[in-house]
C-alpha positions in Angstrom: 79.2 70.7 134.0 75.7 69.6 133.2 74.3 71.4 130.1 70.9 73.1 130.5 67.9 71.4 128.9 66.3 73.2 126.0 63.4 74.3 128.3 65.9 75.6 130.9 67.6 77.6 128.2 64.3 79.0 126.9 63.4 80.1 130.5 66.7 81.7 131.1 66.7 83.6 127.8 63.0 84.2 127.4 63.0 88.0 127.5 66.1 88.2 125.2 64.4 86.0 122.6 61.4 88.2 122.5 63.4 91.4 122.4 65.3 90.1 119.4 62.2 88.9 117.7 60.5 92.2 118.2 63.5 94.0 116.6 62.9 91.9 113.5 59.1 92.5 113.5 59.6 96.3 113.8 61.2 96.3 110.3 58.2 96.8 107.9 59.5 94.4 105.3 56.5 94.4 103.0 57.8 92.9 99.7 54.8 93.9 97.6 55.3 97.6 98.1 58.2 99.2 96.3 58.8 101.9 98.9 59.7 99.1 101.4 62.7 97.8 99.4 65.2 99.4 101.8 63.4 97.6 104.7 64.1 94.3 102.9 67.8 95.1 103.1 67.5 96.0 106.8 65.7 92.7 107.5 68.5 90.8 105.8 71.1 92.6 107.8 69.2 92.0 111.0 69.0 88.3 110.2 72.7 88.2 109.4 73.5 89.6 112.9 71.1 87.2 114.6 72.6 84.0 113.0 76.2 85.1 113.5 75.5 85.7 117.2 73.7 82.3 117.4 76.9 80.6 116.2 76.9 80.4 112.4 80.4 80.1 110.8 79.4 82.6 108.2 76.4 84.6 106.9 76.2 86.5 103.6 73.5 88.6 101.9 73.0 87.8 98.3 71.4 90.5 96.1 68.9 89.4 93.4 66.9 91.2 90.7 64.4 91.8 93.5 64.9 91.5 97.2 68.0 90.0 99.0 68.5 86.4 100.2 70.3 85.7 103.4 72.5 82.6 103.5 74.2 81.3 106.6 75.8 78.0 107.6 77.4 76.0 110.4 79.5 73.0 109.3 80.1 70.5 112.0 81.4 67.5 110.1 81.0 66.7 106.3 80.2 63.1 107.3 77.1 64.2 109.2 73.7 65.0 107.6 72.9 68.5 106.6 69.6 70.4 107.2 68.8 73.4 105.1 66.4 75.7 106.9 64.2 77.8 104.6 62.2 80.8 105.8 61.1 84.3 104.6 61.7 87.7 106.0 59.0 89.5 104.0 55.4 90.1 105.2 52.0 90.9 103.8 50.7 94.5 103.6 48.8 95.6 106.7 45.7 97.1 105.0 43.1 97.9 106.2 45.3 99.4 108.9 42.3 101.0 110.8 41.2 97.5 111.8 44.4 96.9 113.8 44.0 97.3 117.5 47.7 98.3 117.8 50.4 99.4 115.4 51.1 96.3 113.2 54.9 97.0 113.3 55.0 97.6 117.1 54.6 94.2 118.6 52.4 94.0 121.6 51.7 91.1 124.0 48.1 90.7 124.9 46.4 87.7 126.5 49.5 85.5 126.0 49.9 86.4 122.3 52.3 88.5 120.2 50.2 90.9 118.0 52.0 92.2 115.0 52.4 91.7 111.2 54.7 88.8 110.9 54.2 87.6 114.4 53.4 84.2 112.9 54.0 84.4 109.2 56.9 84.1 109.1 59.0 86.0 111.5 57.8 84.3 114.6 58.0 80.9 113.2 61.4 81.4 111.4 62.9 82.9 114.6 62.2 79.7 116.4 64.8 78.1 114.2 67.4 80.7 115.1 66.9 80.0 118.8 66.9 76.2 118.6 70.1 76.5 116.5 71.6 78.9 119.1 70.9 76.5 121.9 72.4 73.5 120.2 75.6 75.5 119.2 76.1 77.2 122.5 75.8 74.0 124.5 77.9 72.0 122.1 75.1 69.7 121.1 74.5 70.5 117.4 74.4 67.0 115.8 74.5 67.9 112.2 75.4 70.6 109.7 72.9 73.4 109.4 72.3 75.9 106.6 69.9 78.8 106.5 68.3 80.3 103.4 66.0 83.3 104.2 64.4 85.1 101.3 62.5 88.4 100.9 60.0 87.6 98.2 57.9 84.6 99.4 54.7 86.8 99.7 55.1 87.8 96.1 55.8 84.4 94.6 59.5 83.9 95.3 60.3 85.2 91.8 64.1 85.1 92.2 64.5 82.1 94.4 64.5 79.5 91.5 67.5 81.3 89.8 69.3 81.6 93.2 68.9 77.8 93.7 70.3 77.1 90.2 73.2 79.5 90.7 74.1 78.1 94.1 73.2 74.5 93.9 76.6 73.3 95.3 76.3 75.7 98.3 72.8 74.6 99.0 73.5 70.9 99.1 71.7 69.2 101.9 69.8 66.1 103.0 66.4 67.8 103.8 64.9 71.2 103.8 63.2 72.2 107.1 60.4 74.8 106.9 58.1 76.3 109.6 55.6 78.3 107.6 52.4 76.2 108.2 50.0 75.6 111.0 48.8 72.9 113.4 45.3 71.5 113.9 45.1 72.9 117.4 47.4 73.9 120.3 46.7 70.5 122.0 46.9 68.5 118.8 50.1 68.8 116.7 50.1 68.0 113.0 52.6 67.9 110.2 51.7 69.4 106.8 52.2 66.7 104.2 50.5 68.5 101.3 50.4 72.1 99.9 48.1 73.4 97.2 49.6 75.2 94.2 48.6 78.7 93.3 47.7 80.7 90.2 47.2 84.4 91.0 45.5 86.5 88.3 44.5 90.1 87.7 41.7 91.2 85.4 41.0 94.7 84.0 37.8 95.6 82.2 37.6 98.8 80.2 34.5 100.4 78.8 34.3 104.0 77.8 37.6 106.0 77.6 36.6 108.1 80.7 34.2 108.0 83.6 30.8 109.0 82.4 27.7 110.7 84.0 25.6 107.7 85.2 22.4 109.6 84.5 23.2 110.7 80.9 25.0 107.5 79.9 23.6 104.8 82.3 21.6 102.2 80.4 23.2 103.0 77.1 26.9 102.2 77.8 28.1 99.0 79.5 29.3 99.5 83.0 32.7 97.7 83.4 32.0 97.1 87.1 28.6 95.4 86.3 30.3 93.3 83.6 33.1 92.3 85.9 30.7 91.2 88.6 28.7 89.1 86.1 31.9 87.4 84.8 33.1 86.6 88.3 29.7 85.3 89.3 29.7 82.9 86.4 32.9 81.2 87.5 31.1 78.9 89.9 28.0 76.8 89.1 25.1 75.8 91.4 27.2 73.1 93.1 30.0 75.6 93.6 32.2 73.9 91.0 34.5 76.1 88.9 33.2 76.5 85.4 36.4 77.1 83.5 36.6 74.3 80.8 39.4 71.9 81.5 40.0 73.2 85.0 39.5 69.8 86.7 41.2 67.7 84.0 44.4 67.0 85.9 42.9 66.9 89.5 44.0 63.7 91.3 41.0 62.2 93.0 41.8 61.1 96.6 40.9 57.6 97.5 38.1 56.9 100.0 40.6 55.4 102.4 42.6 58.6 102.4 39.5 60.7 102.8 38.6 58.5 105.8 42.0 59.2 107.3 41.5 62.9 106.9 38.2 62.7 108.6 39.9 61.4 111.8 41.4 64.9 112.4 39.4 66.6 115.1 37.1 69.2 113.6 34.1 70.9 115.2 32.0 72.5 112.5 29.9 74.5 114.9 32.9 76.0 116.6 34.5 76.6 113.2 31.4 78.7 112.1 31.3 80.5 115.4 35.0 81.4 115.3 34.4 83.1 111.9 31.0 84.5 112.7 29.3 82.9 109.7 25.9 81.3 109.5 27.0 78.4 107.2 30.0 77.0 105.4 30.3 77.1 101.6 32.0 75.1 99.0 32.1 72.4 96.4 29.2 69.9 96.8 30.1 66.4 98.0 33.1 67.4 100.1 33.7 68.2 103.7 35.1 71.5 105.0 38.5 69.9 105.7 38.5 68.3 102.2 37.5 71.6 100.5 40.5 73.3 102.1 43.0 70.6 101.5 42.4 68.3 98.6 40.2 70.3 96.3 41.1 73.3 94.0 39.4 76.7 94.6 38.8 80.0 92.9 38.4 83.2 95.0 38.2 86.9 94.5 40.9 88.6 96.6 39.9 92.1 95.7 37.6 94.2 93.4 37.6 97.9 92.8 36.1 100.4 90.4 34.6 103.9 90.1 34.1 106.2 93.1 34.5 104.7 96.5 35.1 107.8 98.6 32.9 109.5 101.1 29.5 110.7 99.9 28.1 110.3 96.4 29.6 110.8 92.9 27.3 109.6 90.2 29.7 108.1 87.6 29.7 105.2 85.3 33.3 104.0 85.7 35.7 103.6 82.8 37.5 100.7 84.4 37.0 97.8 86.8 39.6 95.5 88.3 39.7 92.2 90.2 42.4 90.0 91.7 41.7 86.3 91.8 43.6 83.4 93.4 43.1 79.8 92.4 44.5 77.2 94.9 45.5 74.1 93.0 46.0 70.5 94.0 49.0 68.4 93.1 49.1 67.5 89.4 47.5 70.7 88.4 50.0 72.9 86.5 49.7 76.5 87.5 50.8 77.8 84.1 48.2 75.6 82.3 45.5 76.8 84.7 46.5 80.5 84.2 46.2 80.0 80.5 42.8 78.3 80.8 41.6 81.1 83.0 42.7 83.8 80.6 41.2 82.1 77.5 37.9 81.5 79.3 37.6 85.1 80.5 38.3 86.5 77.1 35.9 84.1 75.5 33.0 85.0 77.8 33.6 88.8 78.0 31.0 90.8 76.0 32.2 93.1 73.2 31.0 96.1 75.2 34.2 96.0 77.3 37.9 95.3 76.6 39.4 92.7 78.9 43.0 92.3 79.9 44.1 89.3 82.0 47.5 89.1 83.7 49.1 86.2 85.6 50.9 87.8 88.6 52.5 84.7 90.1 52.0 81.0 90.9 53.5 77.7 91.8 53.0 74.0 91.9 51.4 71.9 94.7 53.6 69.6 96.9 53.2 66.3 98.7 55.6 65.2 101.4 56.0 61.4 101.9 55.3 60.2 105.4 57.8 57.3 105.1 60.9 59.5 104.8 63.3 59.8 107.7 62.7 63.5 108.2 58.9 62.9 108.7 59.7 60.2 111.2 62.1 62.5 113.1 59.5 65.3 113.1 56.8 62.9 114.3 59.1 61.9 117.3 60.0 65.6 118.0 56.3 66.7 118.2 55.5 63.7 120.3 58.3 64.6 122.7 57.2 68.2 123.0 53.4 67.8 123.0 53.1 64.3 124.5 50.8 63.6 121.6 51.5 62.0 118.1 51.0 64.5 115.3 48.5 63.9 112.6 49.5 64.3 108.9 47.4 66.9 107.2 47.1 68.6 103.8 47.1 72.4 104.0 44.9 74.7 102.1 47.7 77.2 101.7 50.5 77.5 99.2 54.2 77.8 99.5 55.0 77.7 95.7 58.8 77.6 96.3 58.6 74.2 98.0 58.0 72.4 94.7 60.7 74.5 93.1 63.2 73.3 95.7 62.4 69.7 94.6 62.8 70.6 91.0 66.0 72.7 91.2 67.8 71.1 94.2 66.4 67.6 94.2 65.4 67.9 97.9 62.3 67.1 99.8 61.0 69.4 102.5 59.5 68.7 105.9 56.9 71.2 106.9 57.0 71.7 110.7 54.5 74.4 111.4 53.3 75.8 114.7 50.8 78.4 113.7 47.1 78.2 114.6 44.0 79.1 112.7 43.3 81.8 115.2 46.6 83.6 114.4 44.8 85.5 111.5 47.8 85.5 109.2 47.5 88.0 106.3 44.7 89.7 108.2 44.5 92.6 110.7 45.6 91.7 114.2 47.8 88.8 113.2 49.1 87.1 116.3 51.1 84.2 117.6 50.8 82.5 121.0 53.8 82.8 123.2 53.3 79.2 124.1 53.6 78.1 120.5 56.7 80.2 120.0 58.5 78.6 122.8 57.1 75.1 122.2 58.3 75.5 118.6 61.9 76.1 119.7 61.7 73.0 121.9 60.3 70.8 119.1 62.8 71.9 116.5 65.6 71.1 118.9 64.3 67.6 119.3 64.0 67.3 115.5 67.7 67.9 115.0 68.5 65.3 117.6 66.2 62.6 116.2 67.0 63.3 112.5 70.8 63.2 113.0 70.5 59.9 115.0 68.2 58.3 112.4 70.3 59.4 109.4 73.5 58.1 111.0 71.8 54.8 111.8 70.7 54.5 108.2 74.1 55.2 106.8 75.7 52.6 109.1 73.1 50.1 108.1 
C-alpha cells in the first residue's frame, strides 16, 4: 500500500494536531513564577504522553533542582545517525495581561494565526517536531535514531541543563542537535540561523533613605534613587549609541566587509520595518545597518524599571528604592561572566555616595556560530528548498539561546537552528501568535530534514 506523503498526513490529521497543541498551550508553564511550578510538571507529563503516542520507545521525566526535563528516544539502528531534538516547554510571563485581545492560555485562531502565549516560542515550534516524528514512525520511514530533550527553564537561563548534560552524557550521545526556536526572514523567504548572540542579564537596586519620604519636605535635600538610577542608565550609551562600559568591546570580533556584504543581501525594507513597529526612526550604534545592529553587534537595553508610587492618582513620595533590569546581548567571543563583572564594577564606580547600589547577575550565556559547511546545514538547506521552493539564506539572529553553546561545551555537539517563527509573531509580548501555514510548513520541512540528513550521513560514512 502506498504510504501517504507528509502533506497528505498533515491534511488528514490537521484538526488533531491543533487539538493536541492547544492542550499543551493551555498549561500555563511560566518558569519565572514560582506558583507555576506544578504547571511545569504538568507540561512534562503532557509531552511524555505526546511522544509515546507518536512512537517513542520510551519517555522519562527527570527532576532537577528546578523544573523537570523530559527525555524520550526512538532507536532504529545503532549504525544509523542520531538526531537529538532540543526544545523548551516553559514560556514567558503574560504581563501586561490587559493588552491581550484574548486569554493568553486559551489559544484562539484568528486571521490564519494561533494566538496564545507559547504559540510560537516554543510550544508551536517544538510541537512540529513531534508531528514530523510521528509521521515518519507511523509510516515506517524514520531513517535515523531520534532523541528528544525538552526542558522547563530556557526562559530563565537553563540553569540546570548543563548539569543534566554532564550527568547524562552517554544517554544524550548524538550526531547533531536539532532546534526550532528561532525565526525566518519572511514567510516567502526561508532562512537558517547560523549565529546567536550571548546574554548577560543584570538587576540593579539603588537605595537612598531607609524609607519613603515626603517629596515636599525632603525633595531637593535627599537624593532620589529613581533620579539617580535614570541618570546612571542614561550614561551607559554615548552620543553614537556605543556602550560606555570600559572594556565592553575588547573581545568583540569585527566582521569582515565581505561578510557584511553577504548579510546585506537579505531582503529588508526599512520603511516597512518602521511602519510595522509604528516608530518614526530606527536607533542604534553609528556605522551599522539595522540588520547588523541586531545580529553582529552587542547591545545594552533596559528591560524594566520601577520605583516609588505607580498606582492611580497622586502620592507625593521620594522613594527609598529604585530598580532596573538590564539585558546585554553579546556577540561570539564575548564572555558573559566577564561582561557581567565589567558591568557591576562600572555601575558601582559611577554611582554617587548619596545612594547604595547593589548589582546582581541573574543569568547569561555565550554566543554561538553554526558552520555552513557541516552536513546538518546542507540537509537543512535542502529541506527548506524542498518545502518553500526557495533556497534559505544564512542569518545571524539578534536573540539568544544560551544553552546552545553549553551543548557544544558539555556534549561536544553542534546544533542546527531550523526556525519557522516570523517577526510579526510578537514572541515575549502580548498577543503572541504563530501562522498556521508556518506550523504545517515546519512539520513538512523537518520531515525532509531527517530524510536528507540520514542519506547524507550514510553516504559520508560509506565514503
